[in-house]
N, C-alpha and C positions, 0 to 999 in steps of 0.2 A: 591527463588522468581521467579515468572514467569512474562514475559513481552510479549506483542503482538505489533507488528509494522505493520501498514497499510501504504503501499507505493503506490502512484498513480501519474499519470502524472500531471504536472502543467496545469492550464487552458490555453487554446490556443495552447498547444502542440498537434500535430496531433497524433491520436491513430488508426493506421491501423488495429490492432487486434480488437479493439472495433468496428470499422466500419464493419469488416468481421463478427463479431458475430451479430451485428444488422441486417446485410443483411441476414444471415442464419436464424435468427429468423423470419424474414419476409417471407422467402421462405417456412418455416415450418408452416406458417399460424398464427403466433403470430403477429397480427396487433396492431398498436398503439405504438410500440417501436420507439421512435424518435431518440434515440441515446444510445450508450453504451460506457462507459469508463472502461477499464480493469486495474487491478492493481495486487498487490500481498500482501499476509499476511505472516508474519514470527512470529513464536512462539519461544521464547528463554527461556531456563532455566538458571537462574543465581545463583551464590553463594552469591551475595550481599543480605543483609537483610534490609538495609535502603532504603525505597521507593524513596526518592529524589536522593540518590546516584545511585540507579539502573536506574532511568530515565536519569540522566546525562550520565551514562555509555552507555546506549542504544542509546541516541542521538549522542554521539561520534561515535558509531559503524555505525550509519546511515550516518553521514557526511563522514566517511572514506571508507565505503565498501557497506553497504546495500542499499543505494539509490544513484542514479545519481543526484547530487545536481543541475546540470544544467537544467534538464528537469523534475525532480520528487520532490514531497513533501512527508512528512511522518508524521504520528501521532503515538505516543507511549502510550500504555496502560500498567499500572502496575497492574497485576491481583491478586497478593497476597504478 
């Protein structure tokens, strides 16, 4: 089974990388970009065959390692 995890900063947490990207886009002539929030995507290949068990397993992974629970949120997609 495959899972995809989208990790992003919580609202209100400063995002210096996003601000740098927004600034760079402006200097390249891409006008109208008011803000950028950056994050990460992780694709996992799991042995688990039950979608709900896989979701619970990946959620536990996020809480323990894949996300900084203080400043980040995550969303889990079970792909198959």
